[in-house]
N, C-alpha and C positions, 0 to 999 in steps of 0.2 A: 564305521567309527571305532576307535581305540577303546578298550575296557578301562574305564576311569573311576577313581574313587575321589571324592571330596569329603576331606575331613574338616569339619566346621566346630566353632564355638560362637552360640549366639545366645547372650543373655539379656536380660532387661526387656528391650522392646521387640526382640526377634527379627531385627533388621536383616542381619547377615542370614538367618534361616530362610527369610522370605526370597533372598537373592538365590540361594543355592537350591531351594526347592522348585522355584521356576526352571532352574537349568535342568534338574533332574527330572520333572515332569515332562519336559520337552525332549529328552534323550533317554532312551531305555538303556544305553550302555553305562549310565552314571549310577553310582551306588553312593549314598550319603552315609557318613560314619559320623555321629555325634562324639566328639571329644569330650564332653561333659559326662557321658555315662560309658564310653568304653576307654580302656586303660592299653590293653594289647589287641592288635588286628594283624593278621598276617596280610600285608600289601603286596607281597612279591607277584600275585597273579594279576596286577594292574598294570597297564603299560602307561597311564598317565596317573598323577595324583596331585590334587588341588587341595590348598590348603586356604580357607576361609575363617575370618574372624572379625567380630567387631574390635575396636581399638580401646584398651583399657588403661588409662594413667601413660598413655603414649606408646603402648606397647601390645602386640598381639596377647591373646589371652595365655596366662600360665599353663592351663591344662592342655591347650592345643600345642605349645612349644614343647611341653613335657612328652605329649603322644608322640610327636615328631621325632624327639631324641630316642624314643624307645622302639618305634615302629618302622621308620622311613628306610627302605632298602637303599643300596647304593646304585647310582647310574639310571636313575628314572628321569622321565620327563616330568615337569612339575609347573604348576602355575600358582599365583596368588591373589585372592580376593580379600577385600576388607571395607568395612563401613566404619565411619567415624563422623563426628560432628565438625571437626576441623578439616580443610582441605588446604592443599598446597604443600603438606608437609609428607614426605615419604615415611610411612609407617611399618614397612614391611622388612626393615633392615634385619629384625631379630630372626624372622623365619628364613629370609634369604640366607644368613648366615649359616643356619643349619642346612639347608638345601646346598649350599657350597661345601660344606664339610663331607656330604655323601655324594659329591659330584653329580648332582642332578642338573639336567638341562632344563634351566626356567624359560618356559614358552612366553610368559608375559604376567603383567601384574595389572589388576583392574581395581578402581576404588570408587565408592559413591558416598556422599553424606547419607546419614540415617538421622532419624527422630531421636531426640537426646533431651534427658532431664537430668543431667548430672550437675551436682553443685549448684550454683546460683541460677542455673537455667530453669531448675524446678520452681523458682519463686515467679517465673513469668509463664509457666504453662510449657516451657520445653523450646526446643528449637528444631526447625526441620520436619514439623508435623507433616504426616502423608508421605514422608520419604524413607525408604525407597518406594516409589511408585511406578506406575506403567512404563513411564519413560526410562526409567533406571533399569527396570527389569528388561526391557528390550534391549539395552545397552550391554547388559551383563550377559544375554544370549548372543549378541553379536561377537562379544569378547570369546565367549565359549567356542563358538562355531568357527571363529577364525583363528584358533590357536594352531601355532606352527604352520600356518598357511604360507 
């Protein structure tokens, strides 16, 4: 398998971290990089780079986008993973634009719903409790294992 870095940002309920951790646990070629704690990392030695984030006000996390602007080398294979309470809207446009600027070859995008207590959802105990669960983790593993197939 190709040496892979997954740069992620996961705040609040850890939905995104749960997904990327499952991928890393199942695949020894995967290194996780937390964009909340790292500012500069040399990504040149990785053949594939994934970017994973929860969605915050309709966008990928600002820290993850800044990390990508600073560190993403040109012409890498890349993939996108995100978790959000909303479904049906493509939230990866902001990270995809950065990948396009660096001439990355985007292998795919995967999304799932995650537990959310933002805004009025907090008043009712949140939405999508228990997600991502085992089914979503299996789907994420399938997505990763079939990248570039």
